[in-house]
N, C-alpha and C positions, 0 to 999 in steps of 0.2 A: 389793192388799189395801186396803180402804177405811179402814183405822184408821191409815195412814201419815201423816206430816206434810204430804206433798204434797196429800192429800185436803183437808185444812184449808185449805191455800192456794188451791186450785182452787175450792173452795166459797166461800171469802171473796171471791175475785175475781169469781165470778158474782153474788154478793150485792151487791157494790159497783157493779157495772155496773148491776144492777137498780134500786139506790137512786138511781143519777144520774138516772132518768127521772122521779123524784118531786120532786126537789130543784131550786131555782133555779140556773141557770148564771151569774147575775150581774145587775147592773142597769146601765142607761144612762139618765141623767137621771131616775131614780126608776121607770123602766118595768123591770119584772122580765122577765127572759128565762128561759122555761122550755122543757122539752122540747116542748111542744105550740104554742109560739109566744109571742109577746110581745103583751100587750093594751094598746092605747093608746086612751083615750078610748071604750071600750067595743067597739071593733072590734080584730080581730087584725092584727098587723104582718105584712105579706107580704114576706119577704126571700127572697132568691135561693136561700140554702143553709139554709132553715129546718130541714128534717128529714133531710137527706141523711147527717148524721153519725151518725144513729141505727142505720143499716143495718150498718156495720161494728161497731158497739158491740154490736148484738144477735148478729150472727155471732160475735164474739169471746166472748159469754157463752155461746151454744150449743156452741161449740168447747170452752170450759172445762168445761162439764158433760159433753161427750162424752169429753174426756180423764180426767175423773174416774172414769167407769166403764169405760174401756178400760185398767184396770190390769193385766190379764193379758198385754198386749203392750207392753212398756216402750219399744220403738223407735217403735212407732206413736203412743204417748202422747206421746213427746218431739217427734215431728214435729208432732202437733196443737198442742201448746202452742207450738211455734216459730212456726206459722202465725198464731197469735193476735197476735203482735208486729206483723206486717204490717198486720193488721186495726186495731190500736191506732194505729199510725202514720197510717194513712188517716183514722181518726175524729179524731185530734188535728188534722190538717191541714184537715178539713172543718169542725170546730169553730171553729178560728181564722178561716176564711172567714165562718162564721155570725156570729161576734162582730164582725168588722170590717164586715160588711154592715149588722148592726143599728146599730153605732156610726155608719155613714155615714148610714143613714136617719134615725136619731133626733137627729143632730147633737150628740153629747155625749161625755162621757168614761165609760169601762167601769169598774165596780167588780166584782172578781171574786166569784163565788159558790162554794158548796161543791161542786156537781156538776162543776166543772172540774177539782177535784183527784181526785175518785173514780176516773175512768178511769186516772189515773197510778198511783194506789194499787193498783188491779187489775192494771195491767201490772206493777208491783213484786211482787205476789203470784204471778203467773204466771212471772215470772223466778225467784223463789224455789222454786216448784214445780218448775221445769225443773232447777234445781240439785239438789233432793232426788231427783228421779227419776234423774238422771244418777249420783248417788252410789249409790242403790240398784243401778242396773245394773252399776257397777264393783264393788260388793260382790258381787254374784251372779258375775260373770265371775272374780273373784279366788278364790271358793270352788270354782268349776268347774275351775280350774287345778290346785288342791290334789288334787282327786279323781284 
């Protein structure tokens, strides 16, 4: 059912991931690191890991939306949500490489931006959704035992 609490968590997770594409990831010496790259003196900074962390984040967003609409099969829904944790871990690692690479190229210190925290919040929402799905599944199984 789409009116359950896990639906709210999954929708919020997808929205947080989508919002992370539009907000800055931080600053290095006044240069803002965005999802489309960092602009230095009118040219874009070409780092090794510039865009690779977007792929697992995008896939996690798509899987969260897929889990939202696969409410009729709770086992599949839990498996989909569990697989997003692997994608989040991959994205966090690639994001760390992107930040370290930008820090090396720009020769400065890194100041954290809001988009670094949004995927962590989305992962927390997916974890809460997984708990709610598991709770619903246990409730259904306990009712089936009574019959």
